[in-house]
C-alpha positions in Angstrom: 0.0 0.0 0.0 1.0 3.5 -0.7 2.0 6.0 2.1 1.3 9.7 2.1 2.8 12.7 4.0 0.6 15.8 4.2 1.9 19.3 4.9 1.1 23.0 4.6 -1.7 23.4 7.2 -1.8 26.2 9.8 -3.9 28.9 11.3 -5.4 31.4 8.9 -8.0 34.1 9.2 -11.4 33.8 7.4 -10.9 34.8 3.8 -7.3 33.7 3.8 -5.5 31.1 1.7 -3.4 28.0 2.3 -1.8 25.5 0.0 -1.6 21.9 1.1 0.9 19.4 -0.2 0.8 15.6 -0.2 3.9 13.6 -1.0 3.3 9.9 -2.0 5.5 6.9 -2.0 5.2 4.3 -4.8 6.5 4.2 -8.3 3.1 4.3 -10.1 1.9 7.6 -8.8 0.9 8.9 -12.2 -1.7 6.1 -12.4 -3.3 7.0 -9.1 -6.6 8.7 -8.7 -6.0 10.9 -5.7 -8.3 12.5 -3.2 -8.1 15.1 -0.5 -10.2 14.4 2.6 -11.0 16.3 5.8 -12.2 15.4 9.2 -13.6 18.0 11.6 -13.8 17.2 15.3 -16.7 14.8 16.0 -17.4 14.3 12.4 -16.7 11.6 9.8 -13.9 12.0 7.3 -15.3 13.3 4.0 -13.9 13.6 0.5 -13.2 17.2 -0.5 -11.7 17.0 -3.9 -10.5 14.4 -6.4 -8.1 14.4 -9.3 -8.0 11.4 -11.7 -4.9 10.1 -13.4 -5.9 11.8 -16.6 -6.3 15.2 -14.8 -10.1 15.4 -14.4 -11.1 17.0 -11.1 -14.2 17.0 -9.0 -15.1 18.9 -5.8 -17.5 18.7 -2.9 -20.2 21.3 -3.2 -19.0 23.1 -0.1 -15.6 23.9 -1.5 -16.4 24.3 -5.2 -15.0 27.5 -6.6 -12.7 28.0 -3.6 -10.5 25.0 -3.6 -8.3 23.7 -6.5 -6.7 20.3 -6.6 -3.7 19.7 -8.8 -0.8 17.2 -9.2 2.8 17.0 -10.2 3.5 13.5 -11.2 7.3 14.0 -11.5 7.3 15.0 -7.8 4.7 12.4 -6.8 2.8 15.2 -5.1 -0.8 16.4 -5.1 -1.8 19.9 -4.0 -4.8 21.5 -2.6 -5.0 25.3 -3.0 -7.6 26.7 -0.6 -8.9 30.2 -1.1 -11.5 32.3 0.7 -11.3 30.0 3.7 -14.2 29.8 6.1 -14.4 28.7 9.8 -16.3 25.6 8.6 -13.2 24.5 6.7 -11.4 23.9 10.0 -10.4 20.2 10.0 -7.5 17.8 9.7 -6.8 17.3 6.0 -5.6 14.0 4.5 -4.8 12.7 1.1 -5.1 9.2 -0.2 -5.4 7.1 -3.3 -9.1 7.2 -4.2 -11.1 4.3 -5.7 -14.8 3.6 -6.1 -14.5 0.9 -3.4 -12.6 3.0 -0.9 -9.1 4.4 -0.3 -6.2 2.2 -1.3 -3.3 3.6 0.8 -2.4 4.0 4.4 -3.8 7.1 6.1 -1.0 9.6 7.0 -1.1 11.9 10.0 -2.8 14.7 8.1 -2.3 18.4 8.4 -4.4 20.7 10.6 -6.1 23.6 9.1 -7.7 26.1 11.5 -9.7 29.1 10.2 -10.3 31.6 12.9 -10.1 35.3 13.6 
């Protein structure tokens, strides 16, 4: 199974921006469909954005127009650019290899994003 290391989180004011990074192990990264997920305290972990191996992207309704997922296959890294952040975006953010039957990699430690004034 593939392992992931997330980074880039932090404390930001409402309306601010952050860029998250996720570095993956494994030699076949370019073939992976990747997802960013988040888990707020007391809530389940939800899919926020996906990027397929061919580059197609999808977003949860709550972040559409504010978040952008991208990937650099040479660096085996997937990114999540988050703009116009809201307090409800506060969560631990994770990445993983997405599939229709569930994630295929190990969960990393995630990166904390806190949006607060």
